[in-house]
N, C-alpha and C positions, 0 to 999 in steps of 0.2 A: 761381329757375329751376334745373332739374335735380334738385330734390328730389322724392321719390316722393309723389304725392298721398295725402292721408289717406283711409283707407277708412272707409266708413260703419260705425258701431258696432252692427252687427247681424250675424246669421249670414250667412256668405258661402260660395259654392262656390269651391273652389280648384283650379287646374290647374297642373301641373308637367310640362314636356316638354323634350326635347332633340332637336335636328335637326342634320344635317351637310350642308353644301354642298361639293361636290367642286371647289372653287375656292379660291384663296388669299384671305387676309384683305384684301389691297389690292384685289383684284377685286370682292369682296363689298362692300367699303366704297364703291367707285365705283358699283356697281350699285344700292346702296341708294338713292341720290339720283336714280336714273333708272328706278325700278321702274314708274312710272305714265306713260302707260297700258301695259297688257299684256292679252292675251286673257283673263286670269283675274281682272282687277281692274275689271270693268265696274260694280261697285257703288261704286267710288271716283269721285266726280264732280269734285272740285277739290282742289288742294293749293297752299298758299301759305306761304312762309317769312315769319314775322312778326318774327323776331329771330335775329341771328347774331353771335357774337363769338369772338375767340381770347384765351384767358386768358394771363397772364404765364408759366405753365408749359406753354404751347403745346398746350392742349386746346381743341378746337372745340366750342362750345356752340351749339345751334340749337333753335329752337322753330318748329314748323309747325302750320298749321291745315288739317285735312282735312275734306272733306264727303263723306259716304257715304250711300247709300240705306239706309233702315231699315224694311224690311217687317215689320210687326208680325204676330204670329199672329192668326188671326181672332177668337179669344176675347178677346184684349187690345184689339183695335180697338173692341170694344163698350164698353170702359171709358173711351175718350177721345173727345172731340168730333171730328167729321169734318174740321174745319179744322186739326187738329194736324199740324204738319209731319212728313212721312215721311222727312226727311233728318236725319242725326245729325252733329253737329259734334264733332270729335275734336282734342284738343291732343296734340302729340307733342314731348316734350323729349328731346334726345339729347346725349350727352357722348362725344366721340371722343378717344381717347388714342393717337395714332400711335406714341408712344415704346414703349408696352407692347402695341400692336396690340389694343386693345379698344374696343368701341363699346357703350354702354349706352343703351337707349331706354326711356322711360316714356310710356305713352299712356292717355288716359281721356276719356270723353265728357262734354261740358259742357252738353248739353241732354238732355231725356227722363230726367233723373236720378231723378225720382220713380218712374218705371217701372223703370229698371234702370241700374246703373253698372257698366261693365266697365273694369277697370284692368289694364294689362299691363306687365310689365318683361321686357326682353330683353337678354341680354349676348352680343355677338358676339366670339369670340376664336379664336385659332389652335387647331386640333384637336390634342389631346395625342398622338394616335397617328400623325398625318400632318400635317406642317407646311405642306403644300400645300393643306390643306382648312381649312374654317372651321366652327366649332361654334357653335350657337345654343342658349342655355339660356333657356327661356321660362317665365315664371310669369304667372298671371292670377287675378284675384279678381272674382267676379260677385256683386253684391248688389242687393237690391231692398227698398224701404220701402213697397211697395204693400200695404196691409192686406188680409189674407185670402188673397192669391194670390202672396205673395212667393216661396214655395218653387217654384211652377210657373214663375214668371218666371225664377228662377235656373236651373232645369233647362233651360228653353228657351235662355237666354242662353249657358249652357255648351256646349250642343249646337251652337249657331250659331258660337260662338267656335272650336270644334274644326274645324268645316267651313271657316271662314275661314282657319285656319292652313294647311290643305291647299292652299287657293287661293294663299295667300301664298308658300308654298314652290314651287309650280308656276310662279308668276309670276317669282320670283327665278331659277329655273333657266332660264326662257325668256329673260329679259333677259341673264343671264350668257352664255348660248350666243350671243345676238345680239352682245354686246360683244366676244366672243372670235372672232367671224367664223364661227361654226359655224351650220349650219342648225338652227334651233330645232325641238325635237320637236313633233309634231302636237298641237294642242289637243284637248281632249275633244270639242268640237263638230265639228272636222274629222274626227276618228276616227269619231264616230257617223255623220257624213254619208257617209263612205266605206263604212262597214259597211252602211248603208241602201241605197246604190247597188249594192253587191255582192249584197245580198239580192235586190234587184229583178232583177239580171242572172241570178242563180241561179233565181229563180222563173220568169223568162221562158224560160230554157233548159229548165227542167223542163216548162213548158207546151208548148213546141215539141216536146219529146221525147214527151210524152204524146199530142199530136196525131198525130205520126208513127207511133207504135205503134198508135193507134186506126185510122188510115188503112190500115196494113198488115193489121190484124186484119179490117177490113171487106173489103179486097180478097181476102184469103184465104177469107173466108166466101162471097163471091160466086163465087169460083172453085170452091169445093166444091159450091155449088148448081148450077153449070153441068155438073158431071160427072154 
């Protein structure tokens, strides 16, 4: 446990990224275990801790099993039977070192491996520029052994991974704000809903103004005809 899973011996798509959360390492560590549910994690269905231990050198080792929805692209659905599960099971191993304030996580999917394997390694540590912030260094490897379309599958997997990273960070910020007693920022859905309602109000006001101008124009025309 805690060892990085072996990557498939084929060509892979590689991702390297770095993010910063404007919260302390202790706060991020606490939020990590309380991330789900949040408005940005509706694709996460379940989470279960299957193993946890504290090592003699006071490191916390954990393994979780996550279930997420796995909507395939339409062209990929034609390659698999209709009864193939649309959920993906993900193992997450984590090593927490409170002494050095680092947390390292490894995640990889254990089903749909023939279609695609996505492996991720994240290191959470204190930001070098601001000790009150937390830095996340993220690596990912996307591979596929599906003959003939592996490159297309990898491109799709990498694009989806990047999209999920954005959701992950939004979810983290939401939970951190909640834990710190702040009003969480509006979700994208809430923002879109408000914009839609505002657009309706603007359209209604414009319609009423147009009617008013039309009535005034008609009244003026009638007055001119009477003269």
